[in-house]
MARMARVO-471642 format. One line per 2 residues: number of its first residue (from 1); for each residue x, y, z of C-alpha. Coordinates in nm, 4 decimals. Layout:
NUM	X:Y:Z | ...
// end
This chain:
1	-0.8466:2.5612:-4.0287 | -0.8376:2.7120:-4.3968
3	-0.9500:3.0482:-4.3994 | -1.0294:3.1398:-4.7668
5	-1.0500:3.5507:-4.7816 | -1.3207:3.7434:-5.0202
7	-1.4192:4.1255:-5.0353 | -1.6384:4.2994:-5.2909
9	-1.5986:4.6538:-5.2046 | -1.2028:4.7304:-5.0833
11	-0.8857:4.5693:-5.1304 | -0.7615:4.3958:-4.8184
13	-0.4093:4.5601:-4.7427 | -0.0966:4.3695:-4.6051
15	-0.1765:4.5407:-4.2646 | -0.5561:4.4240:-4.2442
17	-0.4311:4.0767:-4.3214 | -0.1942:4.0894:-4.0609
19	-0.4372:4.2151:-3.8637 | -0.6714:3.9417:-3.9413
21	-0.3946:3.6847:-3.8295 | -0.3019:3.8285:-3.5427
23	-0.6212:3.9112:-3.3986 | -0.8362:3.6460:-3.5452
25	-0.7038:3.3279:-3.6881 | -0.4005:3.3102:-3.4100
27	-0.6848:3.3423:-3.1326 | -0.9329:3.1077:-3.2972
29	-0.6725:2.8228:-3.4647 | -0.6215:2.6333:-3.0941
31	-0.9447:2.6157:-3.0490 | -0.9960:2.3978:-3.3366
33	-0.6502:2.1534:-3.3032 | -0.8624:1.8609:-3.3282
35	-0.9630:1.9598:-3.6829 | -0.8048:1.8913:-4.0128
37	-0.6032:2.1935:-4.0739 | -0.7286:2.1608:-4.4805
39	-1.0754:2.2370:-4.3022 | -1.2180:2.5142:-4.4831
41	-1.3127:2.8120:-4.3765 | -1.4820:3.1366:-4.5431
43	-1.4604:3.4662:-4.4364 | -1.6387:3.7848:-4.5991
45	-1.5381:4.1363:-4.5830 | -1.7772:4.4017:-4.6712
47	-1.7856:4.8000:-4.6239 | -2.0855:4.9808:-4.6783
49	-2.1609:5.3517:-4.7959 | -2.0864:5.4429:-4.4276
51	-1.7325:5.2868:-4.4067 | -1.8764:5.0375:-4.1585
53	-1.6689:4.7118:-4.2091 | -1.9318:4.3635:-4.1901
55	-1.7302:4.0565:-4.1195 | -1.9298:3.7486:-4.2111
57	-1.7400:3.3868:-4.1370 | -1.8507:3.0417:-4.1834
59	-1.6900:2.7163:-4.1346 | -1.8445:2.3527:-4.1152
61	-1.7561:2.1142:-3.8648 | -1.8840:1.7516:-3.8223
63	-2.2380:1.7775:-3.7201 | -2.2078:2.1428:-3.6504
65	-2.1721:2.4762:-3.9079 | -2.0104:2.7948:-3.7211
67	-2.1588:3.0898:-3.8462 | -2.0869:3.4542:-3.7026
69	-2.1127:3.8024:-3.8042 | -1.9969:4.1332:-3.6945
71	-2.0134:4.5237:-3.7919 | -1.8271:4.8074:-3.6807
73	-1.6935:5.1324:-3.7565 | -1.3228:5.0085:-3.7084
75	-1.2280:4.7259:-3.9172 | -0.9954:4.5929:-3.6122
77	-1.3054:4.5994:-3.3505 | -1.5102:4.3857:-3.6225
79	-1.2242:4.1603:-3.6207 | -1.2149:4.1503:-3.2313
81	-1.6083:4.1212:-3.1899 | -1.5755:3.8678:-3.4625
83	-1.3239:3.6341:-3.2993 | -1.4978:3.6684:-2.9644
85	-1.8430:3.5404:-3.1365 | -1.6551:3.2196:-3.3362
87	-1.4590:3.1244:-3.0028 | -1.7936:3.1142:-2.8022
89	-1.8913:2.8631:-3.0985 | -1.6641:2.6688:-3.0858
91	-1.6061:2.6231:-2.7330 | -2.0061:2.5327:-2.7216
93	-1.9292:2.2949:-3.0082 | -1.6063:2.1152:-2.8179
95	-1.8072:2.0948:-2.5135 | -2.0836:1.9407:-2.7271
97	-1.8690:1.6325:-2.8128 | -1.7055:1.6018:-2.4804
99	-1.7486:1.2450:-2.4001 | -1.8041:1.3530:-2.0505
101	-2.0928:1.5894:-2.1501 | -2.4449:1.4887:-2.0713
103	-2.6354:1.5533:-2.3577
// end
C-alpha cells in the first residue's frame, strides 16, 4: 500500500507523520498483505476553524472501494478512529474474498 497524504489547512509535521505511520500504516499494512505494495491509497487531512482534524481515506481494491472518514479534536484520536474503520472494512473485504465464503 502506497499512502499519498495531502492536506489543505496546515503543515504535517514530522511528529504527525510518525504518528500516522505508527498508529495507522503499521496496523493496516498486514491486513493488505495480499495487495501489491504499489496500490495507491489516499489520505486527506483537514483542520477546521474549531481545530478539529478530519481524515479522509480511500483506496481501491479489486471489486471494492475502501472509504472512511474520522473527525476529532485530537489528531491521534482521529487517526485511531480512522484505523479502526479501515480495518473493519478490509476485514469484511477479506472475508468476502475468502474461497470458503458462502455468498
